VEXVEXKE-66780 format. One record per residue (C-alpha): residue in one letter; residue number from 1; x, y, z. Coordinates in pm, 1 decimal, padded with zeros to 6 digits, m for minus. Each point is the difference from the previous one (the first is absolute). Example, Ala and Ser with C-alpha at 12.3 -4.5 7.8 and 13.67 -1.06 7.14 Angstrom:
BEGIN
+---+-----+----------+----------+----------+
! r !   k !       px !       py !       pz !
+---+-----+----------+----------+----------+
! A !   1 !  01230.0 ! m00450.0 !  00780.0 !
! S !   2 !  00137.0 !  00344.0 ! m00066.0 !
+---+-----+----------+----------+----------+
END
This chain:
BEGIN
+---+-----+----------+----------+----------+
! r !   k !       px !       py !       pz !
+---+-----+----------+----------+----------+
! X !   1 ! m01667.1 !  00241.3 ! m01308.5 !
! X !   2 !  00134.5 ! m00201.7 !  00293.7 !
! X !   3 !  00280.8 ! m00133.1 ! m00218.2 !
! X !   4 !  00119.5 !  00346.4 ! m00081.6 !
! X !   5 ! m00014.2 !  00107.4 !  00365.5 !
! X !   6 !  00196.0 ! m00326.3 !  00090.2 !
! X !   7 !  00259.5 !  00082.5 ! m00250.5 !
! X !   8 !  00022.9 !  00367.3 !  00123.8 !
! X !   9 !  00044.3 ! m00123.7 !  00360.7 !
! X !  10 !  00264.5 ! m00258.5 ! m00105.5 !
! X !  11 !  00206.4 !  00246.8 ! m00214.8 !
! X !  12 ! m00017.4 !  00268.1 !  00270.1 !
! X !  13 !  00088.1 ! m00215.9 !  00299.7 !
! X !  14 !  00263.7 ! m00218.2 ! m00165.4 !
! X !  15 !  00295.1 !  00216.3 !  00116.5 !
! X !  16 !  00268.4 ! m00022.4 !  00259.8 !
! X !  17 ! m00132.4 !  00126.6 !  00337.2 !
! X !  18 !  00168.1 !  00306.5 !  00128.5 !
! X !  19 ! m00015.4 !  00207.7 !  00312.5 !
! X !  20 ! m00105.4 !  00303.5 ! m00200.6 !
! X !  21 ! m00343.7 ! m00113.6 ! m00133.5 !
! X !  22 ! m00277.6 !  00226.3 ! m00092.5 !
! X !  23 ! m00340.2 ! m00073.7 !  00150.1 !
! X !  24 ! m00172.8 !  00067.9 ! m00331.1 !
! X !  25 !  00177.9 ! m00300.9 ! m00169.2 !
! X !  26 ! m00197.0 ! m00279.0 !  00189.8 !
! X !  27 ! m00313.4 ! m00190.3 ! m00052.4 !
! X !  28 ! m00256.2 ! m00202.0 !  00190.4 !
! X !  29 ! m00145.0 ! m00317.8 ! m00133.2 !
! X !  30 ! m00284.6 ! m00228.4 !  00102.2 !
! X !  31 ! m00010.8 ! m00375.4 ! m00012.4 !
! X !  32 ! m00317.0 ! m00200.5 ! m00052.5 !
! X !  33 ! m00068.9 !  00014.3 !  00373.0 !
! X !  34 !  00013.7 !  00380.4 ! m00006.7 !
! X !  35 !  00312.0 !  00018.6 !  00206.3 !
! X !  36 !  00201.9 !  00311.3 ! m00092.8 !
! X !  37 !  00376.1 ! m00014.4 ! m00054.6 !
! X !  38 !  00248.3 !  00277.4 ! m00028.9 !
! X !  39 !  00253.2 ! m00096.7 ! m00276.3 !
! X !  40 !  00364.9 !  00060.0 !  00087.7 !
! X !  41 !  00279.1 !  00067.3 ! m00253.6 !
! X !  42 !  00131.6 ! m00330.6 ! m00100.6 !
! X !  43 !  00325.2 ! m00051.3 ! m00179.1 !
! X !  44 ! m00008.9 ! m00179.2 ! m00340.5 !
! X !  45 !  00066.4 ! m00364.2 !  00025.6 !
! X !  46 ! m00045.0 ! m00043.8 !  00378.9 !
! X !  47 ! m00341.4 ! m00154.4 ! m00032.4 !
! X !  48 ! m00192.9 ! m00180.3 ! m00279.4 !
! X !  49 ! m00109.0 !  00219.2 ! m00299.3 !
! X !  50 ! m00338.2 !  00090.3 !  00131.5 !
! X !  51 !  00085.9 !  00038.9 !  00366.6 !
! X !  52 !  00074.4 !  00295.3 !  00208.8 !
! X !  53 !  00056.2 !  00053.0 !  00369.3 !
! X !  54 ! m00296.9 !  00156.6 !  00187.3 !
! X !  55 ! m00118.4 !  00093.5 !  00339.5 !
! X !  56 ! m00364.7 ! m00078.3 !  00108.5 !
! X !  57 ! m00201.6 !  00306.5 !  00082.8 !
! X !  58 ! m00198.4 ! m00064.0 !  00318.6 !
! X !  59 ! m00316.4 !  00169.6 !  00113.8 !
! X !  60 !  00005.9 !  00129.8 !  00356.2 !
! X !  61 ! m00275.9 ! m00200.1 !  00199.3 !
! X !  62 ! m00131.1 !  00299.5 !  00177.5 !
! X !  63 ! m00001.7 !  00242.5 ! m00289.8 !
! X !  64 ! m00082.8 ! m00147.9 ! m00329.2 !
! X !  65 !  00124.8 !  00308.7 ! m00192.4 !
! X !  66 !  00358.0 ! m00024.1 !  00141.3 !
! X !  67 !  00253.0 ! m00242.1 ! m00138.2 !
! X !  68 !  00329.9 ! m00133.7 !  00117.2 !
! X !  69 !  00275.1 ! m00179.3 ! m00175.8 !
! X !  70 !  00080.3 ! m00358.9 !  00105.6 !
! X !  71 !  00355.0 ! m00076.7 !  00089.6 !
! X !  72 !  00001.4 ! m00304.6 ! m00230.7 !
! X !  73 !  00152.0 !  00036.9 ! m00344.7 !
! X !  74 ! m00135.7 ! m00262.3 ! m00248.6 !
! X !  75 !  00073.6 ! m00098.8 ! m00349.6 !
! X !  76 ! m00325.7 !  00040.0 ! m00183.4 !
! X !  77 ! m00104.6 ! m00092.2 ! m00348.8 !
! X !  78 ! m00134.4 !  00287.3 ! m00216.5 !
! X !  79 ! m00215.8 ! m00245.8 ! m00184.6 !
! X !  80 ! m00197.8 ! m00056.9 !  00335.4 !
! X !  81 ! m00089.7 !  00361.4 !  00026.4 !
! X !  82 ! m00346.9 !  00114.2 ! m00125.1 !
! X !  83 !  00025.0 !  00372.7 !  00061.4 !
! X !  84 !  00275.0 !  00265.4 !  00022.1 !
! X !  85 !  00007.9 !  00368.7 !  00136.8 !
! X !  86 !  00258.0 !  00257.2 ! m00048.5 !
! X !  87 ! m00183.8 !  00265.5 !  00209.9 !
! X !  88 !  00093.5 ! m00111.9 !  00346.5 !
! X !  89 ! m00150.8 !  00291.2 !  00198.5 !
! X !  90 ! m00281.7 ! m00231.7 !  00136.2 !
! X !  91 !  00259.8 ! m00231.4 !  00154.0 !
! X !  92 !  00276.3 !  00242.7 !  00090.0 !
! X !  93 ! m00162.7 !  00331.0 !  00074.3 !
! X !  94 !  00040.4 !  00343.6 ! m00160.1 !
! X !  95 !  00317.7 !  00019.4 ! m00202.7 !
! X !  96 !  00078.2 ! m00361.1 !  00080.3 !
! X !  97 !  00125.0 !  00094.6 !  00347.7 !
! X !  98 ! m00005.5 ! m00359.6 !  00145.4 !
! X !  99 !  00184.6 ! m00137.4 ! m00299.8 !
! X ! 100 !  00259.0 !  00272.4 !  00016.8 !
! X ! 101 !  00046.6 ! m00081.4 !  00363.0 !
! X ! 102 !  00028.8 ! m00371.9 ! m00099.7 !
! X ! 103 !  00271.2 !  00066.9 ! m00253.9 !
! X ! 104 !  00208.1 !  00166.1 !  00263.1 !
! X ! 105 ! m00054.3 ! m00271.3 !  00262.5 !
! X ! 106 !  00249.2 ! m00260.3 !  00107.7 !
! X ! 107 ! m00223.7 ! m00276.0 ! m00145.4 !
! X ! 108 !  00016.0 !  00143.7 ! m00344.0 !
! X ! 109 !  00381.4 !  00073.5 !  00024.4 !
! X ! 110 !  00045.4 ! m00372.4 !  00122.7 !
! X ! 111 ! m00194.6 ! m00110.5 ! m00308.3 !
! X ! 112 !  00218.6 !  00198.4 ! m00238.1 !
! X ! 113 !  00317.3 ! m00129.9 !  00149.8 !
! X ! 114 ! m00145.4 ! m00359.4 !  00009.8 !
! X ! 115 ! m00140.4 !  00009.1 ! m00352.7 !
! X ! 116 !  00327.7 !  00142.3 ! m00140.9 !
! X ! 117 !  00201.6 ! m00262.8 !  00190.4 !
! X ! 118 ! m00215.8 ! m00272.7 ! m00141.7 !
! X ! 119 !  00046.4 !  00131.8 ! m00352.5 !
! X ! 120 !  00369.8 !  00023.0 !  00044.9 !
! X ! 121 !  00034.0 ! m00356.4 !  00142.2 !
! X ! 122 ! m00196.1 ! m00125.6 ! m00287.6 !
! X ! 123 !  00229.0 !  00165.8 ! m00253.1 !
! X ! 124 !  00317.0 ! m00115.4 !  00182.7 !
! X ! 125 ! m00125.0 ! m00361.9 ! m00003.2 !
! X ! 126 ! m00062.2 !  00027.1 ! m00379.9 !
! X ! 127 !  00346.2 !  00149.5 ! m00062.2 !
! X ! 128 !  00161.8 ! m00276.2 !  00204.7 !
! X ! 129 ! m00202.3 ! m00259.7 ! m00208.3 !
! X ! 130 !  00112.1 !  00186.3 ! m00325.3 !
! X ! 131 !  00364.0 ! m00034.8 !  00104.9 !
! X ! 132 ! m00029.8 ! m00365.9 !  00074.1 !
! X ! 133 ! m00207.2 ! m00078.0 ! m00311.7 !
! X ! 134 !  00175.6 ! m00247.5 ! m00227.8 !
! X ! 135 ! m00233.1 !  00028.1 ! m00307.5 !
! X ! 136 ! m00090.5 !  00297.2 ! m00218.1 !
! X ! 137 ! m00361.5 ! m00106.4 !  00022.4 !
! X ! 138 ! m00000.8 !  00026.1 !  00377.5 !
! X ! 139 !  00177.7 !  00331.7 ! m00018.6 !
! X ! 140 ! m00268.7 !  00127.6 ! m00235.1 !
! X ! 141 ! m00272.6 ! m00111.9 !  00239.9 !
! X ! 142 !  00164.5 !  00188.7 !  00284.8 !
! X ! 143 !  00045.1 !  00306.7 ! m00219.8 !
! X ! 144 ! m00382.5 ! m00010.8 ! m00064.0 !
! X ! 145 ! m00064.5 ! m00038.5 !  00378.5 !
! X ! 146 !  00230.1 !  00292.6 !  00068.9 !
! X ! 147 ! m00167.4 !  00226.7 ! m00256.0 !
! X ! 148 ! m00325.3 ! m00025.1 !  00200.7 !
! X ! 149 !  00162.3 !  00224.0 !  00273.1 !
! X ! 150 !  00034.9 !  00280.8 ! m00252.2 !
! X ! 151 ! m00346.1 ! m00041.5 ! m00140.0 !
! X ! 152 !  00151.6 ! m00069.5 ! m00344.3 !
! X ! 153 !  00030.2 ! m00317.5 ! m00191.6 !
! X ! 154 !  00344.4 ! m00130.8 ! m00074.7 !
! X ! 155 ! m00054.3 !  00072.1 ! m00369.3 !
! X ! 156 ! m00061.0 !  00373.5 !  00089.5 !
! X ! 157 !  00312.5 !  00004.8 !  00211.1 !
! X ! 158 !  00224.0 ! m00096.1 ! m00306.5 !
+---+-----+----------+----------+----------+
END
């Protein structure tokens, strides 16, 4: 069961982040220490295969039923998660109001710009390497790395 949930989260969250996200397309996962994380859209190829960017969800000290999002964005390994939730009402209130507010915040906007910038920088570095590559074997290796950014293998792209 956990493997199918992990796959669902990975397939849903591996997408290029945008400023027009829907709050219903997000998940919370728990690690072995029961720390909740809100998974963020993460472009293909930016992180390792089983990793996504996430924000820790913090419990307010005075009110145990109220949660806040940390201002730290971390790369987390989905294999370290022991539980996933798609109903986020408990953490973000009715109709996910707090999450909707976060998606319009300067913090999330900055994440989108930063994440897309990293993706573009990595692609540009690979394209430069491809142009400078002397052997067909090296070019093939670079093509395979570039294919990670589309979510396809290089064989599917041909």
